[in-house]
C-alpha positions as CSV (number, residue, x, y, z in Angstrom):
1,M,34.3,-20.4,-47.4
2,I,33.3,-19.5,-43.5
3,E,29.8,-19.0,-43.2
4,A,28.6,-15.8,-41.4
5,E,25.8,-12.7,-41.1
6,W,27.0,-9.3,-41.8
7,W,24.8,-6.9,-39.3
8,D,25.2,-3.5,-40.9
9,Y,24.4,-0.5,-38.6
10,D,24.6,3.4,-39.6
11,D,26.2,4.3,-36.4
12,I,27.6,2.9,-32.9
13,G,24.6,4.0,-31.1
14,E,22.4,1.7,-33.5
15,L,24.9,-0.8,-32.9
16,A,24.6,-1.1,-29.3
17,D,21.2,-1.4,-29.0
18,A,21.1,-3.8,-31.2
19,V,24.0,-5.8,-29.6
20,A,23.1,-5.2,-26.0
21,G,19.7,-6.9,-27.4
22,D,21.6,-10.1,-28.7
23,V,23.7,-10.7,-25.9
24,G,20.9,-9.9,-23.3
25,F,18.5,-12.2,-24.9
26,I,21.8,-15.2,-25.5
27,I,21.9,-14.9,-21.7
28,E,18.3,-14.8,-20.4
29,S,18.1,-17.9,-22.7
30,A,20.9,-19.6,-20.9
31,L,19.5,-18.6,-17.4
32,D,16.3,-20.4,-18.6
33,A,17.8,-23.4,-20.3
34,R,20.7,-24.2,-17.6
35,G,20.2,-21.4,-14.2
36,Q,23.4,-19.7,-15.4
37,A,25.1,-18.4,-18.1
38,L,28.9,-18.1,-19.0
39,I,30.3,-15.0,-21.4
40,A,33.6,-14.4,-22.7
41,L,33.8,-10.9,-23.3
42,P,36.6,-8.7,-25.0
43,G,37.9,-5.5,-23.8
44,G,39.0,-2.5,-25.8
45,T,37.3,0.6,-26.4
46,T,34.2,-0.7,-29.1
47,P,32.9,-2.8,-26.2
48,G,32.5,0.2,-24.0
49,P,29.4,2.1,-25.0
50,I,28.0,-1.4,-26.0
51,Y,28.2,-2.9,-22.3
52,E,26.9,0.6,-20.7
53,K,23.7,-0.4,-22.2
54,L,24.0,-4.0,-21.9
55,A,24.1,-3.3,-18.0
56,K,20.8,-2.0,-18.3
57,T,19.0,-5.2,-19.4
58,K,16.7,-6.8,-16.5
59,L,18.5,-9.7,-15.8
60,D,19.4,-11.8,-12.8
61,W,23.2,-11.2,-13.1
62,K,23.9,-12.8,-9.9
63,R,23.8,-15.9,-12.2
64,V,26.1,-14.6,-15.0
65,T,29.5,-15.4,-14.5
66,I,31.6,-13.3,-17.1
67,I,35.6,-14.4,-18.1
68,P,37.7,-11.9,-20.6
69,T,38.2,-13.5,-24.0
70,D,42.1,-12.3,-23.5
71,E,44.0,-9.9,-20.9
72,R,47.0,-8.3,-20.8
73,I,49.6,-9.3,-18.1
74,V,49.2,-6.3,-16.3
75,A,47.9,-5.7,-12.6
76,M,44.5,-5.2,-12.2
77,T,45.0,-1.7,-11.3
78,D,46.5,-1.2,-14.5
79,P,44.5,0.8,-17.1
80,L,45.2,-2.2,-19.9
81,S,43.2,-4.5,-17.5
82,N,40.5,-6.0,-19.6
83,A,39.7,-7.4,-16.8
84,A,39.1,-4.3,-14.9
85,M,37.2,-2.3,-17.5
86,I,34.1,-5.4,-17.6
87,A,34.3,-5.6,-13.3
88,K,34.1,-1.8,-13.1
89,I,30.8,-2.0,-15.1
90,F,29.7,-5.6,-14.4
91,L,29.9,-5.6,-10.9
92,P,27.9,-3.5,-9.7
93,K,24.9,-5.3,-11.4
94,G,26.0,-8.8,-9.2
95,A,27.3,-10.5,-12.0
96,R,30.9,-12.8,-11.1
97,V,33.7,-11.0,-13.2
98,I,36.9,-13.9,-13.4
99,P,40.5,-11.9,-13.5
100,V,42.3,-14.5,-15.2
101,I,46.1,-13.4,-14.2
102,S,48.3,-14.6,-12.1
103,E,50.5,-11.7,-11.4
104,K,52.9,-14.4,-9.5
105,A,53.1,-16.3,-12.4
106,P,57.5,-15.5,-13.4
107,D,56.6,-15.0,-17.3
108,Y,53.9,-15.3,-20.0
109,Q,54.0,-19.0,-20.6
110,S,53.4,-19.6,-16.9
111,A,50.8,-16.7,-16.9
112,G,49.0,-18.6,-19.4
113,K,49.2,-21.9,-17.3
114,A,47.1,-20.4,-14.7
115,A,45.1,-18.6,-16.7
116,D,43.8,-22.3,-18.0
117,A,43.7,-23.9,-14.7
118,R,41.7,-21.3,-13.5
119,L,39.2,-21.5,-16.3
120,Q,39.1,-25.2,-15.9
121,D,37.3,-25.2,-12.7
122,F,34.3,-23.7,-14.8
123,P,31.3,-25.3,-16.5
124,W,32.1,-25.7,-20.3
125,P,31.2,-24.0,-23.1
126,P,30.5,-21.0,-22.8
127,D,27.0,-19.4,-23.9
128,L,28.6,-16.7,-25.6
129,V,32.4,-16.0,-27.2
130,W,32.4,-12.0,-28.4
131,L,35.0,-11.7,-30.3
132,G,36.9,-8.4,-31.6
133,V,39.2,-8.1,-34.4
134,G,42.6,-5.6,-35.0
135,V,43.5,-4.1,-38.8
136,D,46.1,-7.0,-38.1
137,G,43.9,-9.7,-38.5
138,H,44.1,-10.7,-34.6
139,T,41.5,-11.7,-33.0
140,A,40.9,-12.1,-28.9
141,S,44.9,-12.2,-28.1
142,I,45.6,-14.7,-31.1
143,F,48.6,-12.4,-32.3
144,P,51.5,-13.1,-35.1
145,G,54.2,-14.3,-33.3
146,P,55.5,-16.8,-31.7
147,D,52.9,-18.9,-30.1
148,L,50.5,-18.2,-32.9
149,D,50.8,-22.0,-34.1
150,E,50.5,-23.1,-30.4
151,A,47.0,-20.9,-29.9
152,L,45.8,-22.4,-32.8
153,N,46.6,-26.1,-32.8
154,G,46.8,-26.7,-28.9
155,P,45.4,-29.3,-27.2
156,R,41.5,-29.0,-27.4
157,A,41.3,-29.6,-24.1
158,R,43.4,-26.1,-23.3
159,R,41.5,-22.9,-22.5
160,M,43.8,-20.4,-22.2
161,I,47.7,-20.3,-23.4
162,G,50.3,-17.2,-22.9
163,V,51.3,-15.6,-26.1
164,M,53.7,-13.0,-26.7
165,P,52.8,-10.8,-30.1
166,D,55.2,-10.0,-32.8
167,P,55.5,-7.0,-33.1
168,L,53.6,-5.9,-30.0
169,P,51.1,-4.0,-30.1
170,A,52.0,0.0,-30.0
171,E,48.5,0.8,-27.5
172,A,49.5,-2.2,-25.3
173,P,53.1,-3.3,-25.8
174,V,52.7,-6.2,-23.2
175,A,52.2,-10.2,-23.3
176,R,48.8,-11.7,-23.3
177,V,46.9,-14.7,-22.5
178,T,44.0,-15.3,-24.5
179,L,41.8,-18.4,-25.2
180,T,42.6,-20.9,-27.6
181,K,40.8,-21.5,-31.0
182,A,39.5,-24.8,-29.2
183,A,37.7,-23.3,-26.6
184,I,36.6,-20.1,-29.0
185,M,35.0,-22.8,-31.3
186,E,33.5,-24.7,-28.3
187,A,31.1,-21.7,-27.7
188,R,27.4,-22.1,-28.2
189,T,26.8,-18.7,-30.0
190,L,30.3,-16.7,-31.5
191,M,29.7,-13.3,-31.9
192,M,32.1,-10.5,-33.8
193,V,31.4,-6.7,-33.6
194,V,33.2,-5.0,-35.7
195,T,34.0,-1.0,-36.5
196,G,35.8,1.0,-39.9
197,K,35.7,0.1,-43.6
198,D,39.7,-1.0,-43.0
199,K,38.6,-3.9,-40.4
200,R,35.9,-4.8,-42.8
201,K,38.2,-5.6,-45.9
202,M,40.1,-7.1,-44.1
203,L,37.7,-9.5,-42.4
204,E,35.9,-10.2,-45.5
205,R,39.4,-11.2,-47.1
206,A,40.0,-13.5,-44.3
207,L,36.8,-14.7,-43.9
208,K,37.2,-16.0,-47.7
209,D,41.0,-17.3,-47.1
210,G,39.9,-19.2,-44.0
211,A,42.4,-21.7,-43.0
212,L,45.0,-20.3,-45.5
213,S,44.3,-16.8,-44.5
214,S,47.7,-15.1,-43.4
215,A,45.2,-12.9,-40.7
216,P,44.7,-15.2,-37.4
217,V,41.3,-14.4,-37.8
218,G,40.7,-16.3,-40.5
219,R,42.3,-19.4,-39.2
220,V,40.3,-19.4,-36.3
221,L,36.9,-19.2,-37.8
222,A,38.3,-21.8,-40.2
223,D,36.8,-24.4,-38.3
224,A,33.4,-23.0,-37.4
225,E,30.5,-25.3,-37.6
226,Q,27.9,-22.5,-36.7
227,A,27.6,-19.2,-38.5
228,V,29.1,-16.6,-37.3
229,D,26.8,-13.1,-36.8
230,I,29.3,-10.0,-37.3
231,H,28.0,-6.7,-36.4
232,W,29.5,-3.8,-38.2
233,C,29.3,0.3,-38.5
234,A,31.8,2.3,-40.0
């Protein structure tokens, strides 16, 4: 069974305070140790209030680089863009936010190759990969679909891949690029932030089943060598 440490909170405000504090500590430790920090952050609605609190942390943000764990293949001006949401909060602090989508890519697989090439230019591994999870068991944008096996078992040197979820999520029915399982597992620190009882029930089952899980998140975390911190509130 995957080693996971659950941190439970009474409400989203308490969770946001705790997670912002933890991420701030991770960044500060990386700056002290290596003079720079590279972190991968998710999009979506849950992280928003946490990012607002994190952005208030007194850090040398100019030495912090942020990449999205995954991205919808849309323009940066589109409301669905994860990088745009992250940039809106952290660019004013001086952080470097890296968009990974090439609008010139002719298809989602080419977009994945372009995103991977862009990440190859950055020092690896990331100091933090922060994952969310969907009720369908996806994490980052590792979804059920034709690209699932490649995202899980592709070459270890590949950091990002293009994916076409099947079925397409109703709230964002577009192709994606995502960190691969190998890239996620290389993170110095791995964190999950989860809300809702249904997601917790699904995640507990996926963690128990590991590599045999029908949920992508269970298969992604099956080979985790470090304990995964999971921050949760209802």
